[in-house]
C-alpha positions, -999 to +999 in steps of 0.1 A: +000+000+000+028+024+008+045+020-025+012+022-044+002+055-027+037+070-031+037+060-068+003+074-074+013+107-057+044+109-079+024+103-111-002+129-102+023+156-094+045+148-124+016+147-149-004+177-137+013+199-163+008+174-191-030+177-191-027+207-215+000+201-240-008+234-257-020+267-244-056+275-246-079+300-228-095+277-204-093+282-167-070+259-148-035+249-137-010+240-163+024+235-147+031+206-124+028+211-086+001+238-088-032+230-072-065+245-057-070+273-081-100+294-070-114+326-086-139+344-064-157+377-059-141+392-028-163+385+002-188+363-017-171+330-026-203+314-040-210+344-063-203+346-100-167+361-104-178+393-121-172+428-108-190+461-116-167+484-135-183+514-118-178+501-083-142+503-072-149+484-040-156+452-059-125+430-065-117+395-078-095+372-056-075+346-073-058+320-050-037+289-056-011+267-041+022+253-053+035+222-036+070+234-027+091+245+003+101+279-010+082+307-027+084+312-064+087+347-079+058+351-103+041+378-124+008+380-142-008+398-172-043+402-185-058+393-218-091+408-230-113+381-245-145+380-265-178+364-254-164+329-259-131+336-242-110+340-274-083+367-272-093+398-291-058+412-298-063+445-282-035+468-273-030+470-235-039+507-234-073+499-249-084+481-217-059+492-190-048+524-174-015+509-163+012+485-175-001+450-182+021+433-156+016+426-120+037+409-093+024+380-072+033+396-039+009+380-014+019+345-002+023+324+029+037+290+038+017+260+049+016+254+087+020+219+103+010+200+071+024+167+059+024+181+023+044+214+022+030+241+000+031+279-006-003+297-008-006+326-032-032+353-037-038+379-064-065+407-060-077+426-090-079+454-098-051+469-078-025+497-080-004+478-105-032+467-128-061+491-134-090+480-157-109+505-178-132+484-200-159+458-194-156+423-209-140+389-202-105+388-187-080+360-187-052+362-162-020+345-172+004+337-143+041+329-151+075+326-135+093+360-138+124+341-151+104+323-178+076+346-190+068+325-221+056+295-201+022+298-184+018+283-150-019+287-147-048+307-161-079+323-144-111+338-158-132+366-145-156+392-159-161+430-157-195+444-164-207+480-168-243+469-161-258+491-187-283+463-195-307+447-170-310+409-175-342+392-163-347+355-167-368+325-156-366+288-159-392+261-161-395+223-166-424+229-190-402+228-220-408+228-258-396+192-260-410+176-228-430+184-197-417+176-163-394+149-176-357+155-183-351+191-193-353+227-182-359+258-204-349+294-199-367+326-210-346+358-211-354+394-214-327+421-217-338+456-208-318+479-231-332+513-223-298+525-209-279+508-237-270+526-269-282+497-291-286+502-328-291+467-341-304+442-315-304+414-340-267+416-347-250+436-319-259+415-289-246+381-277-261+361-249-240+333-233-255+308-209-238+283-187-253+257-164-235+251-130-203+266-142-197+239-168-178+251-199-191+222-219-227+234-215-219+269-226-245+282-252-242+312-274-273+329-287-269+357-313-304+363-325-334+371-303-369+357-308-385+391-308-384+427-295-405+444-269-407+479-255-371+486-246-366+448-244-348+421-264-365+388-258-351+353-260-378+327-256-388+293-272-353+289-288-337+254-288-304+266-272-324+277-242-332+241-233-308+223-210-307+187-198-318+188-161-291+166-146-292+157-109-281+173-076-243+172-071-228+146-048-209+158-017-181+148+006-160+164+033-124+159+043-123+186+069-105+165+095-079+138+094-090+126+128-124+112+118-142+104+085-164+132+073-194+132+051-191+106+023-158+093+037-158+056+045-124+055+063-091+073+066-058+055+061-024+071+071+001+058+046+031+080+042+036+105+028-001+115+029-035+107+045-058+087+023-095+095+022-114+065+010-148+077-002-179+054-001-184+037-034-209+056-055-237+040-075-256+052-106-287+073-100-302+073-135-329+049-126-336+061-090-361+087-080-351+123-074-339+134-040-334+170-031-300+181-017-287+216-011-254+219-030-230+245-043-234+234-079-199+219-083-179+244-061-157+235-032-146+252-001-112+247+015-116+239+052-098+222+080-118+221+112-087+219+134-071+252+123-081+289+122-066+296+088-076+268+063-057+285+035-024+275+050-035+250+077-055+226+055-034+196+043-035+178+010-050+143+012-052+116-014-089+113-022-101+080-037-133+079-058-151+047-068-181+044-091-196+009-088-211+004-123-203-019-152-184-004-182-204+022-200-199+014-236-191+043-259-184+067-231-155+078-209-165+087-174-151+119-158-153+136-124-169+170-128-165+199-103-144+230-098-117+209-082-110+193-116-109+228-133-140+215-152-117+197-176-120+163-193-084+154-187-064+123-177-065+133-140-103+137-140-110+105-160-123+075-141-104+043-150-123+010-151-107-017-129-115-052-142-105-067-108-129-047-087-156-042-114-158-005-108-144+028-121-117+043-099-096+075-096-074+091-069-068+128-067-046+148-044-070+174-030-068+201-003-090+194+028-125+208+025-161+204+014-165+193-022-193+190-048-189+165-076-207+145-102-200+119-129-202+130-165-203+105-194-185+118-224-192+101-257-161+090-276-149+118-298-170+144-280-162+171-255-197+175-241-206+156-209-239+138-204-256+134-171-281+108-182-259+076-182-248+078-146-265+107-127-298+108-146-318+138-158-344+148-132-366+178-140-368+188-103-330+194-100-320+227-087-295+241-113-276+274-113-277+292-146-254+322-154-265+345-182-240+371-196-250+397-222-224+412-245-227+443-268-205+447-298-217+475-321-205+479-356-170+492-357-162+481-322-130+461-315-143+440-286-172+425-268-185+446-239-200+427-210-231+449-203-251+428-180-255+394-163-276+375-139-275+342-120-307+323-112-317+289-098-343+265-112-370+258-087 
């Protein structure tokens, strides 16, 4: 057991940077040894990471760890992206009133943990980096001695809130009624927006539970109202309902928390053996209050979990026969929402179950299993979790304005709502 755990830990740490062989604009860690990337609205960790351009008191907090004994000297820069997070090629002065480079100055060392790490934090905007335009922003963090190689990337939004977004969600959809789907209706109040062509100058982007693979772009409204652009009865507004996220807690190494069957101490880390999960596609719906795939770092035995929470090897098991034609992945913020080798469940012929082990910081976690068809990059909930129309999902709607002649997509309004 010792050798197996040590080998697993070595493979995980060594391969973390191999998940993305080439740079892209997704959020997540890229270099080996980096973990626990979180992007939050300051003071509201469960809120959508978007700040109001007109409110200087609102800030974004980006935090992450590197498994190391000494600090690393790092810098970061910002990239202005379009509605679908593609770089727009703007000159820095078009969206910043500052140089486009900041220094990662806030850090602290882990305290009394088996796994040594350095905890870092970036707060934006700040005196070094001052943002002047709304839109999507990608933060690229790099070692100051090697600026061409990205260590990690983080996404956040800046809105000028010149449009008011109103929305509702129902299980009475255009394709079924109270069965497996949920449908949105969206109205954008544009009375304070200088809008010339609502059929071509607006983009609406919708995500369900923070999943990039569910991201939907709508460029043409159904109709116009008085000072409103209306998006209703459009096929992209219909989402598979899914199921409530599963949960577990590893807040203490002294006792098994929620979802943990047992704890094994096998150097160099603690091992959290989660209860084996079973499929829920054929079971009835059960309500559970979750955080829609988010996680919270927490150690019940320390005052400061950012530096006092340890890293523990967390073992997942899904007791289900092979799902033909699909790969099974763990989904949640803790996997950076990527379908990668580290989030992919591996079928064990000997145990007759899917298994995976991840080095995770102590805390409270949400997760689910997504079945990804071979050759696809879109996860399906139906094969393992099921699609239950009663599921409480979190939908985030962002509205972008790009008038003719403009060089970038302006984030002009957003809202987050829950299905009920």
